[in-house]
VEXLUM-942661 format. One record per residue (C-alpha): x, y, z. Coordinates in steps of 0.25 Angstrom, whole numbers, plus 5000, padded with zeros to 4 digits. Layout:
<nodes>
XYZ;...
</nodes>
This chain:
<nodes>
491549454979;490549514969;490949644963;491249704949;492249634942;493549714940;494349684928;495849684926;496649774916;498049784912;498849904916;499149934902;497649974900;497350054913;496150134907;495050054912;494250144922;495250254920;495050394913;496450394907;497150294899;498650264900;499050324886;498350454891;499250444904;500450424895;500150544887;500050634900;501350584905;501950604891;501450754891;501950784905;503350724902;503350794889;503050934896;504050904907;505150884896;504651014888;504851094901;506251044903;506150934913;507250834915;506350724918;504850704921;503850604925;502350594924;501250504929;499750504925;498850424933;497350404936;496550334947;495050304949;494150224958;492950194967;492850194982;491550164989;491350155004;490150115012;489850115027;488650035035;488049985022;487950125016;488750185004;489750295009;490550344998;490750314984;492050384978;492650374964;494050434962;494750464949;496050544948;497150574939;498550634939;499750664931;501050684939;502250744934;503750744939;504650834933;506250834935;507150954931;508550894934;508450844948;507250934952;505850864952;504450924952;503050854952;501650894948;500350824945;498950854939;497650794937;497350864924;497850794912;497750904902;499050944895;499051084901;498951024915;500050924912;500951024907;500651114920;500950994929;502250964922;502651114923;502251104938;503250994940;504251064932;504151184940;504251104953;505451044948;506151174945;506051224959;506251094967;507651064972;508550974965;508550824970;509650744965;508850614966;507650674959;507450604945;506650504938;507050354940;508250304933;507950264919;508550124922;507550104934;506250124925;505450014920;505150024905;503750014901;503949884893;504449814906;503249864915;502449744921;500949764916;500449624922;500349674936;498849674937;498649804944;497349854937;495949794940;494949904938;493649884946;492349934940;491649924953;490450024954;490150114966;488950024969;489749894968;490849954977;489849994987;489249854987;490649794989;490849895001;489449865007;489749715006;491049725013;490449815024;489249715026;490149605027;490849675039;489549715046;488949575044;490149495051;489649535065;488649605073;489949675079;490249745066;489349865069;489949975060;490849995048;491750105044;491350065029;491849975018;492450025004;492749984990;493850044982;494150034967;495450114962;496250114950;497250194944;498250204933;499450284929;500550314918;501950364922;503150414914;504450484915;505550544907;506550424911;505750334902;504650274912;503250254907;502250164914;500950154921;499850054925;498450044931;498049994945;496849954954;496549944969;495149894974;494749874989;493649844998;493649885012;492749885025;492949935040;491949875050;491749915065;491549805075;490949835088;490749755102;489449755109;489049845121;489049985124;490549995125;490849905113;492149905106;492149945092;493249905081;493449935067;494349855056;494349855041;494849765030;494949785015;495349715002;496149784991;496549734977;496949784964;495849684958;494449694964;494249544961;495349514972;494749594983;494149524995;492649514995;491849625002;491349525012;492649465016;493249605018;492049645027;492049525035;493549525038;493449675042;492449645051;493149535058;494349615060;493449725067;492849615076;494149555080;494549695085;493349705095;493749715111;495149765107;495949805119;497249865123;498449775127;499549825137;500849885131;501749765127;502749715118;502449595109;502449535095;501549605085;500949535073;500549635062;499349585053;499649585039;499049715034;499849785045;501149705042;501049765028;501249905036;502549855042;503049815028;502649955023;503450025035;504649935030;504449975016;504350125020;505650115028;506450055016;505850155006;506750264999;506050385004;506250345019;507650295016;508250415010;507550505020;508150415031;506850405037;506850255038;507150155049;507750065039;508750155033;509950075026;509249945027;509549885014;510149755015;509849755030;509049665039;507849735043;506849625044;506949475049;507649385040;506349305037;505749435031;505649465016;505049575008;504749564993;504249674983;503649644970;502949744962;502549644951;501449574960;500249554951;499049634955;499949684968;499549814975;500949854974;501349804960;501849904950;502749884937;503550004941;503750104952;503150244953;504450294945;504250184934;505450114940;505649964939;505049874950;505449734954;505149624964;506149624975;506549584989;506449704998;506849625011;507649485011;507749415024;507549545031;508549625023;508149745016;508449715000;507949854995;507349984998;506050044991;506650154983;506150244972;507150314962;507250444971;507450364984;508450274978;509250394973;509250454987;509750324992;510750294981;509950164977;509150114965;507650134965;506950004969;505650034961;504850074973;504550224969;503050234975;503350124985;503449974987;502849874978;502149734983;502949694996;502849555003;503449545017;503649395020;504349305030;505149185027;504649125040;503149135035;502349015033;501048995026;500348965038;500749095045;499349145045;498849255055;498549145065;499949095064;500549235065;499749255078;500349135083;501749185080;501249315087;500949235100;500649355110;500649485104;499949585095;499249565082;499049705075;497949725065;497849875064;498849985065;498550135067;499550255064;500750265056;501750265067;503050215060;504250305061;505050265049;506250335054;506450265066;505550135063;504750165076;503350105075;502150135083;500750115079;499350095085;498749955083;497749855086;497549705084;497549585093;498349535105;498749395102;499049285113;499749155110;499449175096;497949205097;497249335097;496749375111;496149505108;496149635100;496949755104;496849905101;497450035105;498849985105;500150035099;501249955093;502650005092;504049965088;505149995078;505049955063;506449905063;506249815074;504849775069;505349735056;506449655062;505449595072;504549525061;504349385066;503349325056;502549365044;501249295042;500749225030;499449305031;499949395020;499249525017;499449625006;499249775010;499449864999;500749814992;501249745004;501049595008;501349535021;500849445032;500649475047;501949515053;502349475067;503349565075;504149515086;503849635096;503249775096;502849865107;501249875110;500749995118;499449965124;498750005137;
</nodes>
């Protein structure tokens, strides 16, 4: 893959490509906290941040869009006893900062008291000296708009050259994004770091010949912190084209109940639904189908889920959570039993528990099965499926987190005796998340990292499939 070479930089020197330095952000936060104290705030927090990047899109061999983004913000939270107010500004002048702190203070004055509103406990905060600085999260990419356009054009051209049946394209794109921040609050926290995210994507359209020919689209992408780790544009383009071609001549199937195999990127969505169900907000609002699940068997005994915030270069890696709370590697699920929830300080207090360092969400998660063998690739998983549905695309967001009811539009392939028989579309799969989680039969060795979640394809014992 030939492209401009990005260089790595330590998170202690995040100024590369930015307009503002970390010391400048430290001064902004200090000014905000000092003014909050002057106004009479009990406690306060401030976070200064900056993001910038380049996004380029092409379609049918022509440049469509070139967009450069640069944004900045200072967010302030003020506490007056157990009343809290928030305000933000993109103006870094001293006058604007003082006005923003005043706005947050005024909001707090007229907000109802909340007995759980407070900064994280001092004992939970990670000291600056203990913060990990070796997570390798920042790889600025000095790609020009011309170079990015060439990468996108190569990606789309590879897709179009795969077959004469790839007749159109929804376009290809290249994105290079980076950001940094510094946060501090009056309970002693100080910290920040820089991070980056680069990507290449394409969405080709395949057509069958004839007057009433079928048309199908699919897409693929590669996303990494370091551009050197991206898949080549040609590989991305060809794979996206092959996916689109495989969907030609899709048909409906009769309504049935059968085993369902979720492709690994979609399996990460099942893991995401589980995480949401055992997260603090859903639990204290009693809007989860997994209430009071701590210590209980909610998945089969062969399933484990690990969380590790310290994966080098991981998309979910961080030296602390959004509140400056200490994070750690832990087993979320062991042998199917829930070992811990995902809690920030506020939700933990509401539940009478301790924060788990998950303000802002989960970190790098890995779902695995103790039964998975190295040879359990996709072909092996299709053999385990036997006769049933292999799902490669889902539509809609049909999960009721209160009841666990699950219903989504889907497309994929009908499988008979372990081999793909034909593509299917315009179907709906339905079940209940409680039963779906307990019905995990196998997890493939074909692991895929989608965002900060890593999992192989997941085979469920049975779901309802609504077709014709």
